[in-house]
N, C-alpha and C positions, 0 to 999 in steps of 0.2 A: 066448467068450457068440454066440450067433447072434442075426441079426435079421433071419430071412428076411421075414417078413411085411411090411419095411418096402419089401423089394423086388419084389412084387408083380406092381407094371405090368409088363407086355411088355416096355415098351423098355430094363428092364436088362438082362434077357437078350440082346436086339441088343446091346447097348453090350459085354455081356460074352464075348460071341462074336468081335465084333469086334477086341474088345484079344488075345484067343486069338490070333486069325489075323493079327496085329500081334506076337503074341510082346511084348506091353505090358503088363503090370502096372494095375489103375485100380481104382480106390476114389471112392464116393461122401461127399465129405466135407463138414463145414459144417452149416449150420442146416436141412438137410433131416433130417438126422439129428436133430438136434437136438428140432426141433419133432415127427417122428415120436415119440420116447419121451418127450416131454411129451402126447403126446397133442390137439396143436394143431389139429388139421388137416390134412387134404392139403396140402402146401407145392406151388408151382408153377415155383420156382427152384431148380434142380439142379447143385450144384457137382459135376463129374468132375476128379478128378486124377489123370493117366497115368504113370509112372514109363517118359516118352519125351517124345515130341511128341504135345501136347492139341488142336495144329491136325489132324495128321495122322489123330489116333482120331475126329473129328469130320469129317471127312472121308468117312473110312469109314464110320461112322455114318448120316451123309448119304444116303450112296449106298445102303444098306441099307433104308431107310426108301424110302416111297413116297411119302406124305402132304406131305413135309419141301421146305422153302422152300430158296433158296440158304445156303449155310453164311456167315455173318458172322466175316469174319477180321480178327483185331486185332493184325496184327503188331509193333505196339510191344511189347505185351502179353503176345507170345506166347499167346492165347486165343484159341478160337474159339466161334461160339454160334449152335446149331440151334432152331428151334421147331418143336414136332411135340406134335400132340395135346393141346392149351394147356398145354404144358411148357415151359418155357425150361429149354434143358441147354447148360450151362459147360462148356468144356472149355479144362483149364491143365495144360501139363507140372509134374510137380512139382517145386519150386523153394526155394533159400536165397537170402536176403534179406540185403542189407546196407545201412543209409544214412548221409545225409550230415546235417549241421547242419542247414540248413536247408531241406531239400526233404523232403516226405513220400514221395518216389518213392522206392520202393529198387534198388541194384542188384542184378540177378538175375542166377544163372545156376543151373543143372541141379544137382536135390539129390534129396533119397532121399524117403520119405513118412514117415521122422523129419525131416526139414531141414522139408517143408513143413507138419509138424503145430507144431513150432516156433515158427514163423512167424507162428502163426493168433491174433486177439487174447484170446481166452477159451479154458477148458478146454473149456468146453460147444462151442465152437465147433472143438474139434479133433477130435471123434467123427470115424472113417473105418469105412465099412462097404465091405467086400471084395466086388466082383463079378469075381474070378478061380475059374474051375472049381478044385475042392479045396477054396476057403474062400470061397464063397460067400453070402455075409451073415454072415461072422463082422465081430466088432467090434472097431476097434483104437483103444485110448483109454490113453494113453501117460500122462495126465498126471489121472487119476481123476475126468477130466470127469463121469461117470455120478454119482459121490459126489454133486457139485457140484450136479448137476443135482436128484439126491434132495434134498439138504438148501438147495437155494433159495441159492448162493453163485455171485458171479463173481470169476473168481479169471484174471489174465492166468499162460500158461504157463510163463513166464522171470521172472527179474528184474522185477516192474511200474515202476521208475522208464526200464526202457530200453525195455519196452513201448511206456510212454507217450509217451517224448522221440521213438523214432522215427517214430510216426505219429499226432500227437497225434489225431486223427482219434481214437481208438479210445478218449479220454478221455470225447467225447462218445458214443461206441457202448454204454460203462460204463453211462453215467446211462440212455441210452434202452433198453438192457437190461434194468436194474432196475429202470424205469417197465413197461415191457409186461410183464413176467415175474412183480413183484413182486419180484425177489432182493435178497438185499443181496451191496452191496461191499463184499470184503474185505479188514480192516483196514488194511495196508500197501498192499496199491492203492487204497483211497481217500488213502491219505497221500499217495502218490505222483503220484496227479491235482493235489493242493494244491500238490503241490512241485514240477509240470510244467508249471502254469495257463498260464503268460507263452507257450507253445509253440502255444497256441492259435491264436496271432498268423498263423503261416505256413500255414495252412488255409483253404481258400478258402472264400469268405461262401453259395456257393450249397450246401457240403458242410454247411456247418453249419447253412443252413436246413432241407436235407433231415433232419437229424435232431430237426429243432426240430418240423417239423413231426410225424415218427414218436413225440416223447413228449407234442404237442398231443392227437395220434389214442388214447392210450392211454385208458385208463378212469379210472385215477385221474391227469390232469398232474399236479396239484402234487408228486406223491413226484418226480419228475422237475425240478420246477423248483427244489423244496428240494435237492436235490442239487447240481445248477448254486450255488447261495446258497451252499451249504456248503462246495466245493472253491472256490469264488473266480470261477470261471468266469463265472457271471454278469455280473457287473459288466463282463466284456471284450467279452458278447456284447451284453446289453441294460440299459445301462446305465441304461435307464428305469425299469427295475422297480424293480434297487436303489434308486434316489433315493427312493422310495417306505416304505423301511421304516425303524423305529421308531416312536416315540411320544414328541412334545414334551407339555410340560407347562408351561403361565405361571399362576402366580397358583391353583394348585390345578384349573385346568381340561385335561382333556387331549381331544386327538384318537384315533379309529381308528387301529391300524399298518395302514396302507392296502396293505402288499407281502400279507400276510398274508393280510386280506380280499380279496386278489384273486386270490388261489391259488383260497381257497374257493368263489369266483365260476366259473372254471376248472372247479374239479370238479364245480360245479352243474350248470353247461351240460354238462357231458360225459355228464351221465344221460340227458339229453330231446334232444342232436343230435350226429350224427355230422360234421354241415359243418364242416371244419378251419378256414375264412378267420371262420365266427360263434365258433371257439374262438379265435381269432386276437382278436379283436372284445371279447371277455371278456378276456385277457389285458389287454389295453391298455387295456381302456376307461376307468381312471383314471387315465395316465401324467401328465396334465396336471393332476395334485391336487400333485404337488410343485413346481412352479414357481409356485404359485398358492396359496401355503397362506400365509396372512396371521392374525395374534390381534389381537382387537380388545377393550377393554378392556369394552364392552355386552355385544357378545353369543359371544366365544370366537371358537374358529376356524371359518375360513371359508376356501373353495376356491372362491371365485368367478369363473365363466370358462373352469373347468379343462375340460369337455367340450370348447369350442372350440380352448381351446389344444392340449389333446390330440390333435383331431383334426388340425393341421399338425402335431403331434410322428409322429404314424401317417406321411404322406410322408418327413419325411425320415428316420425310422427305415428303412421299405422299400427308401430310396433305399440307405443307407449299408451294407441287408443283401443288396444285388442282387434283393430283392425283387418281385414283378412289379409295375409301376407302372401296370397298367389298371382295368378293372373289379371286382376281388381289392378291388386296394389302395381306391379309391374304395366298394366295398361297406363296409370297416375301417372307415373314415373317417365313414360316414353314422353305423355305428351306434354309434360313441364321441363324433361329436356330437351323436347325439340320446339315447343313454344315457338320462338323468335325466329325457325330458320325460313316460314313462308312470308313472314314480314322481311326480313332481309332479300329474299327472293323477288318480290313488289316492289321495293324501291329502287330494285335495279333492271337493265334489260337483262328479262329471261332468256337464258340460253338453255337450250335443251340437255345440255349436262347437268347443268344444276337440277332441274326437273326432273335427270332423270336419278340425280343421289337423292332427292327429296321422298320420290316414291320406294327409292330402295331401302331406304334408311326407315321410312313410315312404316313402306309394308302395308299389312289392309287397313291400317287405321289412317291411312293418307286423308281422309274423307274426314273423321275424328278432326283430325288437326288441321284443315283448314278450315273446319266450323269453330273450333276454338279461337285460331286466330283472327276471323272476321268480325269473333264476337268482342275480341279486345281493341278494336279500335272504338276508342271512348271520347276523341277529340271533338269538342263544340263548333269548330269551324267547319263549317258546312262545303267548305271547296276544298278543306284537305279531306274531310270525309269521303266526299265525293269520288277525290284521288284515289284512296286507300281503295275504295271497294272496288274500283273499275282496275286498276291493278291486280286485285286478290281475283277478277272474272276472268282479267288476262293468266294469268296463274292457273287456274279451273281450265282454263282449254287448256292451256300448254299441256297440263295436265292429262286431260282424255287424249290429245294426238299423240302423243309419246307414249303413253300404253299402250294404245291400238296396234302403233307403229313396233315399239321396240316389245313388249311385255315383259313390264320390271318389275311390276309388285309381285310380293311374293317371289323374290327368281328362283331359280333351282340352275345352276352352271348347266350348260349344253352340253360339255363335255366333262364325261365321270371322274374322279379319280381313279376306280379301276381302269380306263382308255387308256389312262395318262399313264399310267404302271404297265400297259403292255405296250404301249407306242412305244417306251425308251427298257422294257426290260428290268423295270427298280420294284426295288422290294418298298416298303411303307420310306419313305423320307421327308428331311423341309421342303426337297423340291419340289415335288407332289404341289404343297400348299401356296410353293411361288407361284407354279403354273397358273394356278386354278386363279389365284389375286391377278396374277398379270389378264387373265382374259375377261373378270368381273370389268378390272377398271378400263380394260378397250372398248367392253361393250357401255359402259357409264359413259365414255370420254366422246361413243360415237364411233370408235374407228372402225371397228368392225359392228356388223347386224350379230343380233342376239340368235343367232341361227345354228346347229351341226354343224354344217360343211366348214362353216367360214371361223367357227371358234375349233375345230381341228386344225383347221392351215396353221392357223394363230400361235396353235401347240407349238405344232412342230418348229416354228419359228422362235419359240420363246425357247422351247429343251435347246436346241443349237446353241443360242446366244449364254446357256448356262452350261457349254460344255457335255452334255448330251449327245448319244447317236441312236436316230432311232433302228428302231428291228427292221430289217430286209425282209417283208413280207414275201 
C-alpha cells in the first residue's frame, strides 16, 4: 500500500536522494505516519530511520539544504537533528534494544528495519513509509497497525509485559495516546500496565510530568486520569488526587465523591481554556478536602480551610514532581487558595465592596479565577445549574462595573509612602504602613474613591487620628 501523499514536502525527495547516494535505505516512521493516516494535520516532528548511520545521512541532508542550521549530533544516542522550513527532522540508525532491570536506557546495537519496528511502543507508531527509489511511499506495517488505527486500539508490537517493563514510561504514553486520540487500550495491555505499575518509580519525574501535561492538554483530560486511576498509577504519581476518592456516610449524611467531581471540573475547564496551568489549578483545586474533612452532628460534613491547606499542598506537590517553583506554581497556588471566593459571592447579594476585594486579591488573574469557578459547577440539577450560571454572570458584570469605576485590578496606592513621610515629616516607621493600609481599606470599602485628592485628604485625617501633625506648607 502506498501513501505518497504524505511525502509531498520537498524535504522527503532530498532525503531520498541523499540516502540513495549513500546506498543507505531510509524510512519515515512513527508519529508523522500515524498522524497523516489519522488526518490530524501536518506534523512538524519527523523521525527518519536509516539502515546505517543516521548521523551520516543527517550530515549529507544538511549539506544539500541551503537554509539549514548546524546539524545537532547526539553521539551517545546515535541520533542527529536538523531544523528546516519549520520542520524538525530526527535521524537515527535502525537498531535493536535490550534493557536492564534498573533503567529505561537500553543497550543498543545496529539492527534491521524489523528490529527497529519491534522496539516501538505501539503498533500505530511502528508504521514506516519508504523513502527509497523504486518503493517511495510504500507502507511497511508488520503488526497490523493500520487496522488498530481504524479500530481505535492501542496495542504493543511485542508482549505487553515486556514492552512496559523494559521502558515503564510507555505506560504513561499508552494512557496519553488513549486520551489524545480517544483510543481504547487493548485488554492484555491494560492488565500489563496494572501488573507493572510499580516500575514507574524508575522513571524521572520530569518525564512523568511531560506526559501529565499532554494528558491535561487533551480535549477530555478525565479519560487519562480515569485510566491512571484504574491502572493504579495515579496513587504512585498524584496520591493527593486519589485521597479524594470515595463517599463517606455517617448518620445518613454523605458528601460528594471529590475525585470524580474534580475530573468533571477539569473537563469543564478544558472546554474554555487551553492554559495548561489553569487546567492544573482545576485538577488540584480540591486537594485540601481530604485532610480537612470532618463530620459534625449538627451540620454534617465540612472541609473548613481546604483552600488554604490545598494551596500549601500545591507547593509540596510541585516540588516532589520537580515542576517549576516559579510564577507558574504561584499562579496555581493562588487559584486553589481563592477557588471558593467567587462561589461565596455568587450565593449572596453581591456588594461593591466584596467585588472590589475579590478584584484586589485576584489582581490580573480575576478572569482565570472566574473561569475556574464556572467550571466548578457540576450539579446535575438543571435549575440549580441555571441559577449558579446566572449568578456568576452577575458577578462578572459587577466586576466590569467596579473595575471601570474604581480601577482596583493591579492596585497602586494613590498616595505614596514618600508623600506620607513628607506630609508629616516622618522617618520610615510603622505609621506609614498603617496609613497606607487605612487608605487601601477605605477605597475597597467604598468610603473614598480611588483618586489622589480624596486619598490625600483621608491620609491627613488618618494621620491626625494617629497623633501625627502635618507639616505647615
